[in-house]
C-alpha positions in Angstrom: -17.4 21.3 12.9 -20.9 20.4 11.7 -22.0 24.1 12.3 -19.0 25.4 10.1 -19.8 22.8 7.4 -23.5 23.9 7.5 -22.3 27.6 7.1 -20.0 26.7 4.3 -22.7 24.9 2.5 -25.1 27.8 2.9 -22.4 29.8 1.1 -21.9 27.3 -1.7 -25.7 26.9 -2.2 -26.1 30.6 -3.0 -23.3 30.5 -5.5 -24.9 27.3 -7.1 -28.4 29.0 -7.3 -26.9 31.8 -9.4 -24.8 29.3 -11.8 -25.8 28.5 -15.3 -27.0 25.2 -16.3 -24.1 24.3 -18.5 -21.7 25.1 -15.4 -23.9 22.9 -13.1 -23.8 19.9 -15.6 -20.0 20.3 -15.8 -19.8 20.2 -12.2 -21.8 17.1 -12.0 -19.7 15.6 -14.8 -16.4 16.3 -12.9 -17.9 14.7 -9.6 -19.0 11.6 -11.8 -15.4 11.1 -13.1 -13.9 12.0 -9.8 -14.9 9.1 -7.5 -16.7 5.8 -7.7 -19.0 6.9 -4.7 -20.0 10.2 -6.5 -20.6 8.0 -9.6 -22.7 5.5 -7.7 -24.8 8.2 -6.1 -25.6 10.0 -9.2 -26.3 6.7 -11.2 -28.7 5.5 -8.4 -30.4 9.0 -8.1 -31.0 9.5 -12.0 -30.9 6.0 -13.5 -32.4 4.1 -10.7 -33.9 0.8 -11.3 -32.6 0.3 -14.7 -29.0 0.5 -13.6 -29.5 -1.7 -10.5 -31.0 -4.5 -12.7 -28.1 -4.1 -15.3 -25.6 -4.1 -12.6 -27.2 -7.1 -10.9 -26.9 -9.0 -14.1 -23.3 -8.0 -14.6 -22.4 -8.9 -11.1 -23.8 -12.4 -11.5 -22.0 -12.8 -14.8 -18.8 -12.2 -13.2 -19.5 -14.1 -10.1 -20.2 -17.3 -12.2 -16.8 -16.7 -13.9 -15.0 -16.8 -10.6 -17.0 -19.9 -9.3 -16.4 -21.8 -12.4 -12.6 -21.4 -12.0 -12.7 -23.0 -8.5 -15.5 -25.4 -8.9 -16.3 -26.1 -12.6 -19.5 -27.8 -13.3 -17.5 -30.1 -15.9 -15.2 -31.4 -13.2 -11.7 -30.7 -11.7 -9.4 -28.6 -13.9 -6.5 -26.4 -13.4 -7.4 -23.1 -11.6 -6.7 -19.9 -13.7 -6.3 -17.5 -11.0 -5.8 -14.7 -13.6 -9.1 -15.4 -15.1 -11.0 -15.2 -11.8 -8.8 -12.0 -10.9 -9.5 -10.6 -14.3 -13.3 -11.0 -13.6 -13.1 -8.9 -10.4 -11.1 -6.2 -12.1 -13.2 -6.2 -15.3 -16.3 -5.8 -13.1 -14.9 -3.0 -11.0 -13.8 -1.1 -14.1 -16.9 -1.5 -15.9 -19.3 -0.6 -13.1 -17.5 1.3 -10.6 -19.4 -0.6 -8.0 -17.3 -0.8 -4.9 -19.6 -3.1 -2.9 -20.0 -5.5 -6.0 -16.3 -5.6 -6.2 -15.9 -6.5 -2.7 -18.6 -9.1 -3.2 -16.4 -10.6 -6.2 -13.4 -10.6 -4.1 -15.1 -12.4 -1.2 -16.5 -14.8 -3.7 -12.9 -15.6 -5.0 -11.9 -16.3 -1.4 -14.9 -18.5 -0.7 -14.3 -20.5 -3.9 -10.7 -21.0 -3.1 -11.3 -22.2 0.6 -14.1 -24.5 -0.6 -11.8 -26.0 -3.2 -9.1 -26.4 -0.6 -11.4 -28.1 2.0 -12.8 -30.5 -0.7 -9.4 -31.5 -2.3 -7.1 -30.9 0.6 -3.4 -29.7 0.2 -3.0 -28.8 -3.4 0.1 -26.4 -3.9 1.4 -23.0 -2.5 0.0 -21.3 -5.5 -3.7 -21.9 -4.3 -2.9 -20.7 -0.8 -0.9 -17.7 -1.8 -3.7 -16.5 -4.2 -6.5 -17.0 -1.7 -4.5 -15.5 1.3 -3.5 -12.4 -1.0 -7.1 -11.9 -2.0 -8.4 -12.1 1.5 -5.6 -9.6 2.5 -6.6 -7.2 -0.3 -10.4 -7.6 0.7 -9.5 -6.9 4.3 -7.6 -3.8 3.4 -10.5 -2.5 1.3 -12.9 -3.0 4.1 -10.5 -1.0 6.4 -10.7 2.0 4.2 -13.1 4.8 4.9 -15.4 3.7 2.1 -15.2 0.1 3.1 -15.7 0.4 6.7 -19.6 1.1 6.3 -19.9 -2.2 4.4 -18.1 -4.6 6.9 -21.4 -5.6 8.5 -22.8 -6.5 5.1 -19.9 -9.0 4.7 -18.8 -10.1 8.1 -20.8 -13.2 8.3 -19.3 -14.5 5.1 -15.7 -13.3 6.0 -15.9 -15.4 9.3 -17.4 -18.3 7.5 -14.2 -18.4 5.2 -12.3 -19.3 8.1 -14.2 -22.4 9.2 -13.7 -25.9 8.2 -9.9 -25.5 7.3 -8.4 -27.8 10.2 -7.1 -30.6 8.0 -5.7 -28.6 5.0 -2.3 -28.0 6.5 0.6 -26.1 5.0 -0.2 -23.2 7.4 -3.3 -22.3 5.2 -5.9 -22.4 8.0 -3.5 -20.2 10.3 -3.0 -17.6 7.7 -6.7 -17.2 6.8 -7.7 -17.1 10.6 -4.9 -14.5 11.1 -6.3 -12.2 8.4 -10.0 -12.7 9.8 -8.8 -12.2 13.5 -7.0 -9.0 12.3 -10.1 -7.6 10.6 -12.4 -8.4 13.5 -10.0 -6.7 15.8 -9.9 -3.7 13.5 -13.6 -3.3 13.7 -14.1 -4.0 17.4 -11.5 -1.3 17.9 -13.4 1.3 15.8 -16.7 0.2 17.7 -15.0 0.9 21.0 -13.8 4.3 19.7 -17.3 5.3 18.3 -18.8 4.1 21.8 -16.5 6.2 23.8 -17.1 9.3 21.4 -20.8 9.1 22.2 
């Protein structure tokens, strides 16, 4: 397969070398709008440090919004789940940063778990929202793109399942089942990769 891909690339490379500049720019534009991964590669290659700094500041801004919803500095208030979820969505749409979006999803889960462990059994809405976000995060980590980033988030995901023993309402069980499922998924992938080599 690798040899066939290499041969195909040689053919494509010959065609690209003869292409007009405008045609190549149009091709890059199409790739840029086609996928988040392509956009991130092009941004990092050509915009470099300036983009990284801007993205870092933007990520921190949205992370703060999420944290404020679960543990506000001014004291306990009603959690506005839609505000925290909008922060994730807004960041994702503005940046196209898949890893940063995963980070914000996990920040949401961590904030909810921390809130639940401090204040105990609050209501079904809290548990449904936290379980739902963890489920969405795990599904993203199972995608082809997400799989390469699981090691980056694994420790935080595992930690999200600790300290929930006294919360009740099945919250600890639901969180631990989701975490056990994602761990099993990656253990299976690891075994497959090991057997392939």
